[in-house]
C-alpha positions in Angstrom: 5.3 11.6 -5.5 5.3 14.7 -3.2 2.9 14.2 -0.3 2.1 18.0 -0.6 0.1 17.1 -3.8 -2.2 14.9 -1.7 -2.5 17.5 1.0 -3.7 20.0 -1.7 -6.1 17.4 -3.1 -7.5 16.7 0.4 -8.1 20.4 0.9 -9.9 20.4 -2.5 -11.9 17.4 -1.6 -13.0 19.0 1.7 -13.9 22.2 0.0 -15.8 20.6 -2.9 -17.6 18.1 -0.8 -18.9 20.8 1.5 -20.0 22.9 -1.4 -21.7 20.0 -3.0 -23.7 19.2 0.0 -24.7 22.8 0.5 -26.0 22.9 -3.1 -27.7 19.5 -2.8 -29.5 20.6 0.3 -31.4 23.1 -1.9 -33.2 20.2 -3.5 -36.0 18.2 -2.0 -35.3 14.6 -1.0 -37.4 13.4 -3.9 -35.3 15.5 -6.3 -32.0 14.1 -4.9 -33.4 10.6 -5.3 -34.7 11.0 -8.8 -33.2 8.6 -11.4 -31.3 11.0 -13.6 -29.6 8.4 -15.8 -26.2 8.6 -14.1 -24.3 5.4 -13.4 -25.6 5.3 -9.8 -28.9 6.8 -11.0 -29.5 9.6 -8.5 -27.6 12.4 -6.8 -28.3 10.7 -3.5 -26.9 7.3 -4.6 -23.9 8.9 -6.3 -23.1 10.7 -3.0 -23.4 7.4 -1.2 -21.0 5.8 -3.8 -18.3 8.4 -3.2 -18.6 7.8 0.5 -18.5 4.0 -0.1 -15.3 4.2 -2.2 -13.6 6.6 0.2 -14.3 4.2 3.1 -13.1 1.2 1.1 -9.8 2.9 0.2 -9.3 4.4 3.6 -9.8 0.9 5.1 -7.1 -0.4 2.8 -4.7 2.5 3.6 -5.3 2.6 7.3 -6.9 -0.6 8.4 -9.8 1.2 10.0 -13.2 -0.4 9.4 -16.1 1.5 8.0 -19.7 0.4 7.8 -21.2 -0.2 4.3 -23.5 -2.5 2.6 -21.5 -3.2 -0.6 -20.9 -1.6 -4.0 -24.0 0.2 -5.3 -26.0 -0.1 -2.1 -26.7 3.2 -0.3 -24.9 3.5 3.1 -27.2 6.1 4.4 -30.9 6.6 3.4 -31.1 9.9 5.3 -29.5 12.9 3.6 -28.4 14.5 6.8 -26.7 11.3 8.1 -25.1 10.9 4.7 -23.8 14.5 4.8 -22.4 14.1 8.3 -20.7 10.8 7.5 -19.3 12.2 4.2 -17.9 15.3 5.8 -16.4 13.2 8.6 -14.5 11.0 6.2 -13.2 14.1 4.3 -11.7 15.2 7.7 -10.2 11.8 8.2 -8.7 11.9 4.7 -7.3 15.4 5.4 -5.7 14.2 8.7 -4.4 11.0 7.2 -2.6 12.7 4.2 -0.7 14.8 6.8 1.0 11.5 7.8 2.1 10.6 4.3 5.7 10.5 3.4 7.7 9.8 0.2 8.8 6.4 1.5 5.3 5.1 2.2 4.0 6.4 -1.2 6.9 4.6 -3.0 5.8 1.2 -1.6 3.1 -1.1 -2.9 -0.2 -2.0 -1.5 -1.8 -5.5 -1.8 -5.5 -5.8 -1.2 -8.4 -8.1 -1.9 -11.4 -6.8 -3.8 -14.6 -5.9 -1.9 -16.3 -9.1 -3.2 -13.3 -11.2 -2.1 -12.7 -12.5 -5.6 -9.3 -11.1 -6.6 -6.1 -9.8 -5.0 -4.2 -6.9 -6.6 -1.0 -5.1 -5.9 -0.3 -1.5 -7.1 2.0 1.4 -6.1 0.5 3.3 -3.2 1.0 6.7 -4.9 -1.2 5.4 -7.7 -3.9 4.3 -5.4 -3.9 7.5 -3.4 -4.1 9.4 -6.7 -7.1 7.2 -7.6 -8.9 8.0 -4.4 -8.9 11.7 -5.3 -9.5 11.2 -9.0 -12.5 8.9 -8.2 -14.0 11.6 -6.0 -13.6 14.3 -8.6 -15.1 12.1 -11.4 -18.3 11.4 -9.4 -18.6 15.0 -8.1 -18.5 16.0 -11.8 -21.4 13.8 -12.5 -23.3 15.3 -9.6 -22.5 18.9 -10.7 -24.0 18.0 -14.1 -27.1 16.6 -12.4 -27.4 19.8 -10.3 -27.0 21.9 -13.4 -29.9 20.0 -14.9 -31.9 21.0 -11.9 -31.0 24.7 -12.4 -28.4 24.8 -9.6 -24.9 26.1 -10.2 -22.2 25.0 -7.7 -19.9 27.7 -8.9 -16.1 27.6 -9.5 -14.8 24.0 -9.1 -11.2 24.4 -10.3 -8.4 23.1 -8.1 -6.2 26.3 -8.2 -9.0 28.3 -6.6 -9.6 26.4 -3.4 -10.0 29.1 -0.8 -7.7 29.3 2.2 -4.9 27.2 0.6 -2.0 27.1 3.0 1.4 25.5 2.7 4.8 26.3 1.3 3.7 26.5 -2.3 0.1 27.7 -2.2 -1.7 31.0 -2.2 -5.0 32.2 -0.7 -7.9 32.7 -3.2 -11.3 34.2 -2.8 -14.3 32.0 -3.8 -14.1 33.5 -7.3 -10.5 34.7 -7.8 -9.9 38.3 -8.7 -13.6 38.8 -9.2 -13.6 36.4 -12.1 -16.6 34.4 -13.1 -16.3 30.7 -13.8 -16.4 31.5 -17.5 -13.2 33.7 -17.1 -11.1 30.9 -15.6 
């Protein structure tokens, strides 16, 4: 696996996480906490779950400890604290992927589950891919919940991350070439 893929996905994660919190801030705290039938019930708890999973995987990848209360338990009750912690870990992920190389990605990672009941070994490239796929999955749930509240987060497609830099990337405006999300 090419580490540049993960650098692009980290830029996407930072962009989308920021946009997600900007849009979520338009809701009241009660609206963010309302049970909307999602797996983690509310927008607030789904945001907390993404942060939880990011912190668990980053601990496994880097050895750094992160505070959490376990799967399905909100890490932060306060929206602003949640936002600050989530944006901070997106920065950490972005910095960390800069250190990735082909050799590290080609190796395996062995870890024990959060509940301590099982040990697993998988290729690192697969687990790093899962980190980013998991974020995208749950952000998609949140964008659906936001849509149900009448809020549109806008274009969410990976090729249109603004300010992409790197050997094989191009800069894009928020909506490329004046296109709407329906045109993409």
